[in-house]
N, C-alpha and C positions, 0 to 999 in steps of 0.2 A: 762488560769492560775487563774482567778479569781473564776471560778467553782471549779478549783482543790483546791483552799486555801478553799473556804467554805465547800467544802466535808471533808476537814482535820480537821477544826475547829468544824465541827458538831459531828465528830466522835472520835476524840482523845482529851481528857479533859486536858491531860498535855500539849499540845501545844497552847490551846486556849488564847485568851486575857480574861479579865474578865470585869465586867460591861456592858455589852450588854444591847440594849433596850428589854423591855419586849416584849412578841409576843402581846399582848393585845393593844399596843400602835401604832401597825404597820397601822391598817386599811387595805386599799387594796393593801399596798404595797408587793411586794416580800418578802418572808421569810430572804434572804438574806440580805436585808435592815436594819436588827437589828444589824449588825455588824459595819453599817455607823454610828459610835457616837464616843465619847471620851474614848474609852476601856482603860483597865489598863493592863499593862505589868509586873508587880511587880513581879510575880511568873512564869513569863514564858521567856525564853532565847530567844534572837533574834540574828541574824546574825551570829550564831555558828553552823556550819553544824556538827561538831563531837558531840556536845551536843544534837542535834535533833536525829541523828543516835543513840546515847547510850539511848536517850529515848524511841525510838522505838523498839530496841532491848531489853529493859527492861519492855516491855508492857506485862501485862497478858491479857488472853483472856477476863476475866471479866472487863478490864479497856476500852475494845473498845465497842463503841456504835454502833450495828450494825443497828438498827432501831430508829435514834434519833426524827423521824418525827411522831412516834405515838400519842403524844399528841397534835400536831397541825394539824394534817390531818382533824379531823372533823371541825375545824374552818376555813380553808383555803378557797378562792374562787373556785368555780367550774372547772373554766378553769385551774387552778392547777393541778386539778384530771383527766381532759377529757383524757387523752391519758395512763391513768394507766396501762391498758392491754398491751401496747405497749412495757411497761417497762420490760416485761420478755420475749420479742421476741428475738430469735438468729438470728440476721440480721447483716449487714453491714452496718456500718455507713460511710457515703459519704459525702466529701467536694471535689468537683472537682477531682484533681489527687489523694487525700488523702482517703483510703479505711482501716478501720478499724473494724474487726468484734468484735461484742458483744456477749459474751457467758455468760449467766446469771446463768447458772447452776453451774459456778464455785464461786458464791458467792449468794447461795440461802438466807442465813441467814439475806442477805440486804432487803429482799423481804418477811421476816418473814416466810420462807421455812426450811425445813429439809435438811442438808446438806449431801450428799453422795458424794462417788467418781463421779468427774466430768468425762465427756467423752473425749479421746484425741483430741487436737486439732493440726492441721497442720500449722506451721509458714511460712508465705509465705513471702519469704525474697526478691522477686520482688516487692511486693506492697512497701514495706518499703523502698526499693532502689528507688523508682521514686520520682524526684524533678520537679516539673512542674513550680516552679518559674526560674530556671536557663536555662531550655531547650530552644533552638532557635526554635524548629519545633513547628506548629501549631496543637494540637492533639485536636481531637473531643472525650472528655472525657465521654460523654453520650454514644458514640458508643463503646469506647475502654473499659467502664465499664458497658456494656450493662447487662451481667449476675448478676452483684451484683445490679443495679438499678432494677431489674426484682425481685430478692431476696426480697428488700425493699418494692416495691410495693405490694407484696403478703405476708406482715409480719404476717399476721393473721394465716398463714399456719405454722407458726415457732415458734408460742408461748410455751415457756415451762412452762409445768403444775407443779406447786410447791407442793410440799408433806407437809403436816402440820405436825410441830413437835408434837412428842408423850410424853407430860409432861414436865418434865424439860430438857429431852435429845434433843439437837438440832442439833448433828451431829452423824454420825454412826461410828462405831469402825473401820470400813474399811476406811473411810475417814481421821482418825486420823492417821492411818498407812501411807496411802499415803501422807498426808502431811508431815509427819516426813521424808518419804525417797525423795520426789519430791519437796516440798516446800523450800524457802528460808528464813530462821528464822533469820538470822543475816545480817544487810545492812552496818555494821561500817567497818572500815580500816581492810585489813586481818589480819596483825598483832595482833589487838585488839580482833576481832571477833574468829579467829580460836582458841586464848588461852581460851574464853568462852566455846567454843564448845568441847575442850579438856577436859575441866574440868568438864563441864555438864556429859559428858558422860564416864568420870573415876568415879564420885561419883555414877552414876548409876550402873555403873559395880560392884563397892565396895559394893553397897545395895543389889543388887541381888544375888552376891557371899555369901555375909553373910547370906542370907535368905536361900540359898541352903544349907548351912552349919548346920543351926539350924533345917531345916527340916529333916537332917539325922545326929543327934547328936552322932557320934562315936569318940572318942579321935582322931583317926587318920585323919578323914573328919576335924575337927574343928582347928588341928594344919596344916594342909595343907591349909584351908582357911586362917587362921591368917599368915602365911608367904605370901601368894599370895596378901593378902589385905595390908599388910605393904609394901610390894615391890611396889604395884600400887600407894600407897599413897606417897611415896617418890618420885616417878616418876611426879605425879601432883605437889608437893611441888617445886621440882626442875624447873618447868614450871613458877611457879608463882614468884621464886626467880629471873629468867630471865625477868619480867617485870616490868613494871612501878610501880606494887602494891608490890614490894618485902618487903616494911617494914612493911606491915601488918602481917608478919609472927613473927616480934620481937614486937607485941604489949605487954605491960605488962598483967599479969593475973588480976588485979584488974581493969581493962577496956575492959579485950576481950570479956565480954557479953554486951557490949554497941554498939549494933549493929545500923547501921543508918534506918530511916524507909524507906521501898523500894517504898512508895507511894509517898513522896515528891517529888516535882520537882526537876531534876538534873541540876546544874549549871556547867559551864565550870571549873573543879578542878585542872588545870594544877598549879596554884599556891597554891591551897591548899595542894597537893601532897607535895610540897618543904617545907612547913610550918610545917606540921603535922611529917615530917620526922625528922626536928629539933628538935622538941619538944620531940620526942622519944629518942634521942640521949643524950638529956641533964641528 
């Protein structure tokens, strides 16, 4: 869990504490030791799962730091970089009865590589259903996991060769389409994330329908597009009316354009929603 926490702090600026130790003061200590200090949490929410999920759902690609160690790698001790070639080996990671497969081609950008559509993987339910702590049988895991151990020992035969990005483009168009179809883009509660998804797809449809009408500017097509867009917008507004943010539809015109900064840290705003609703009703 400590490694997972450090991984998140290094790559997600919106959830990390402030005032960590400078790298120059670490000496021979591991890089993770810079977080062992009197950190500041003034701009970071703690112990609120809903807020953390909201932060992740609102994160843009440009806000995620795929390679946070580029600046410090040259000054790290040699033993920290000794197994760098192994980092991109597609091998099973083994700890007694636990076996987790490592698929580096699914996150090439973390290794400064160009991201294309990854190869399909097979989910092994039997591996995840194994519990070696409560079983009363004595199991020779070295024998039971012999095939996985053999793959680990021959890791040099399974190193994934990363393709270097071409200019500023770091992912392929095919990968974007694949991710939109197969990736999980919301982790919030279903009743909240589903409304976000419906609204996003609705706005996308409205924009594309309008562009098609403008590309064929005849009166009949424009009138048909106007009716379809109006109907779709009304459906989207009905969804907003049924959500906790319905009060936003009744914001006065003078403050309509005062939008919040999407990059500011999000705090738990359940109390704020009630207070703002009362102010609008005055």
